[in-house]
C-alpha positions in Angstrom: 0.2 -0.1 -0.3 2.5 2.3 0.7 4.3 1.4 -3.1 1.2 2.7 -4.0 0.6 5.8 -2.1 4.5 6.5 -3.0 3.4 6.0 -7.0 0.6 8.2 -6.5 2.7 10.9 -5.3 5.0 11.1 -8.2 2.2 10.4 -11.0 -0.5 12.7 -9.4 2.1 16.0 -9.6 3.2 14.8 -13.1 -0.2 14.1 -14.3 -1.6 18.0 -13.1 2.5 19.0 -14.8 1.3 17.2 -18.0 -2.5 18.4 -18.5 -1.3 21.9 -18.1 1.4 21.8 -20.5 -1.3 20.6 -23.0 -3.8 22.8 -22.0 -0.9 25.4 -23.1 0.7 24.0 -26.3 -3.4 23.8 -27.3 -3.6 27.6 -26.2 -0.8 28.0 -28.4 -1.8 26.5 -31.4 -5.4 27.6 -31.4 -3.9 31.6 -31.1 -1.2 30.5 -34.1 -3.9 29.3 -36.5 -6.3 32.4 -35.7 -3.0 34.2 -36.9 -2.4 32.4 -39.7 -6.2 32.8 -41.1 -5.6 36.3 -40.1 -2.6 36.5 -42.5 -4.4 34.3 -45.0 -7.5 36.5 -45.1 -5.3 40.2 -45.6 -3.0 38.5 -48.3 -6.4 36.9 -50.0 -7.9 40.6 -49.6 -4.8 42.7 -51.0 -5.8 40.4 -53.8 -9.1 40.1 -55.0 -10.1 43.4 -53.9 -8.5 44.9 -56.4 -9.5 42.7 -59.3 -13.4 43.1 -57.8 -13.2 46.6 -57.8 -11.8 46.6 -62.0 -14.8 43.9 -62.2 -17.3 46.9 -60.8 -15.3 49.3 -62.7 -16.4 47.2 -65.6 -19.6 46.5 -64.4 -20.6 49.9 -64.4 -19.2 50.9 -67.9 -21.3 48.3 -69.0 -24.5 49.2 -67.7 -23.4 53.0 -68.7 -22.8 51.6 -72.4 -25.9 49.9 -72.3 -28.4 52.4 -71.4 -30.9 53.2 -74.3 -29.4 56.9 -74.3 -26.0 56.0 -74.3 -26.1 53.1 -76.7 -28.4 54.6 -79.9 -25.7 57.8 -79.5 -23.1 55.4 -80.0 -24.2 54.0 -82.9 -25.2 56.8 -84.6 -28.3 55.7 -86.1 -29.1 58.0 -89.5 -27.4 56.1 -91.5 -29.0 53.5 -90.8 -33.0 51.6 -91.6 -34.4 50.7 -88.4 -33.9 47.2 -89.4 -29.9 47.4 -89.8 -29.7 49.7 -86.3 -31.9 47.1 -84.8 -29.6 44.7 -85.7 -26.9 47.1 -84.3 -27.9 47.7 -81.1 -29.2 44.1 -80.1 -25.8 42.6 -81.3 -24.6 45.6 -79.1 -26.3 44.8 -76.5 -25.4 41.1 -76.5 -21.7 41.3 -77.1 -21.4 44.0 -74.4 -23.2 41.3 -72.1 -20.9 38.3 -73.2 -17.9 40.1 -72.8 -18.7 41.1 -69.7 -19.8 37.9 -68.3 -17.2 36.3 -66.3 -17.4 39.3 -63.8 -20.3 37.4 -61.7 -17.8 35.7 -60.1 -16.8 38.8 -58.2 -20.7 39.5 -57.1 -23.3 38.4 -55.2 -26.4 36.5 -57.1 -28.6 39.5 -56.3 -26.4 41.6 -57.9 -25.7 39.7 -60.9 -29.5 39.1 -61.1 -30.1 43.0 -61.6 -27.2 43.5 -63.8 -29.3 40.4 -65.8 -32.6 42.4 -65.2 -31.1 45.9 -66.6 -29.9 43.8 -69.6 -33.3 42.2 -70.2 -35.1 45.7 -69.8 -32.7 47.0 -72.6 -34.0 44.5 -75.1 -37.0 44.8 -73.9 -37.0 48.5 -74.9 -35.4 47.9 -78.0 -38.1 45.5 -79.3 -41.0 47.6 -77.9 -39.5 50.5 -80.3 -38.9 48.4 -82.8 -42.4 47.3 -82.9 -44.3 50.3 -82.7 -42.6 51.8 -86.1 -43.2 51.0 -89.7 -41.2 48.4 -91.1 -40.1 50.9 -93.9 -39.0 53.8 -91.1 -34.9 54.8 -91.2 -33.2 54.1 -88.0 -33.5 57.7 -86.8 -37.1 56.6 -86.5 -36.0 54.1 -84.7 -33.9 55.7 -82.2 -36.4 58.5 -81.2 -39.0 55.7 -80.5 -36.6 54.2 -78.2 -35.8 58.0 -76.7 -39.5 57.7 -75.9 -40.0 54.3 -74.5 -37.0 54.4 -72.3 -38.8 57.7 -70.7 -42.3 56.0 -70.6 -40.8 52.7 -68.9 -41.3 53.9 -65.0 -38.6 50.5 -63.4 -34.7 51.9 -64.0 -33.6 48.7 -63.7 -30.0 50.0 -65.0 -30.1 52.5 -62.2 -31.0 49.9 -60.0 -28.5 47.3 -61.1 -26.0 50.0 -60.6 -26.9 50.8 -57.3 -26.6 46.9 -56.7 -22.8 46.8 -57.8 -21.8 50.0 -56.0 -23.4 48.8 -52.8 -21.7 45.4 -52.4 -18.3 47.2 -53.3 -18.6 49.8 -50.7 -19.1 46.4 -48.2 -15.3 45.4 -49.9 -13.9 48.8 -48.8 
């Protein structure tokens, strides 16, 4: 029995010291892991933030370029028939959208949906305007119809999409 008590006198303090060392090591490793995660996030932010800002710039430029007023002004409608201008405008919207399609990676689904709704609204305006004029009309007549239809539409989906992009970027700044 005395042997057991002597053994217990040695093992109990040693066990307590080992348990204390275990807690210290676990705490140290946990703090080191958190420190590495913070460093990784910081490096990630240094790399991703400029790319996100570039994506936001591209999307804002895209949205501004496809607004009906800017789209028509850039196309110079005086030299086209309404059918040629229609094809040109629709192709321009599609090309711009396809060119910026990869930017969705940097934005939330909600923001990307707002951008897609803006594109759909522009194509709707162009289609409605084309339907409202004569098939033999000149390009300038289609341009006027697009301006009028654009003014008549109450919801500004392009403006909403721009606000979404800006709001999302402000989250990361």
